N, C-alpha and C positions, 0 to 999 in steps of 0.2 A: 557549506557542511556545518554549524550551529542549527540553522531550522532545520536542515534535515536528522540531526540527532534528536529537537525537541519534538518533529514529525512522529519518530519511530518510536519513543518512549511511550508517546501518549498511545498511539497507536499498537504498541504491543503492553505495556505495561497500565494502559487505561483500568483494565479490571482486576478484580480479585483473582480471576482463573489464568493471568498470565501465563503459568506455567503447562498450563494444559494446551495441548496440540489443536482442540477444537476451536470454532471460530464464531463464540458466543456473538449475541444481540449488542452487547457494551463495547464490544470490541472493534466491530462493523461500524456501530454509530461512529467510534472514537475515530477510526481510522475515515471515516466520510468528511468527519468536523474537519478532522487536521488536514486529508487532502484538498477539500475545495478552499482551505483556507491560503495553502503554500500552494495550489495548482494557479491562482488568479481566476480573474473574471471569466477570460478567454479560454480556459483549458476546464471550465471545471466541471463538463459534461464528460471529462473520461472518469471521474473518481465512482460514479455509481457503475457500472460494466468493471471495473476494477477490482471493485470491493464482492460483485459476484465472483466474477472467476478465481478472486482469492478464497471464498467460500468451498466453491467445488475442488477445487487444487488441493487446499487442505483436508477435505473429506478421502482425496486419494493420494495422500499421505504425503503432500510437498509440504518444505520446509517454512514455515508462519515467516516467519522474521525475513529469511531468504527474499519472499514475497513482497512482504513490504516495504525492503531496501529497493526493489526492482522498482515496485507500482510508484514509489517518490517518486524516482528517479526518470522514470514516464511521465509525470504530472509536473516533475518541476524542468522537463527538456527545454533547451531555448531552441534550438529547429530541429527539424525533422530526422536528419541524421541520429543526433544524442538521444533522442526518443526512438528509434530504432533501433539503436545499442540497447537501450532498455527494456526495448521490448523481447529482444533477442536473451538479455538476463533474465528475464522473468518466465517467457516460455520455457528456459532452462534450470527452472528452478526445482 
């Protein structure tokens, strides 16, 4: 849980425009860095597609914090069932 909080703090507040609903380059970079670190070597390939999806969904009006929480859950899921549940949450943001 502590790692999740650190991951999200970096991803959400890593930029001076944290309150902005937009997804800027520094936020994307921070997300990718934190995601790759938390996901581990075997799941790092999830991070870039998640970042692209987050960017697209934010442009469509989805909640940035909801997407980041769910993306973190996808990246750190231990088994396929947990990953699927996290994906469903991500899709409902």
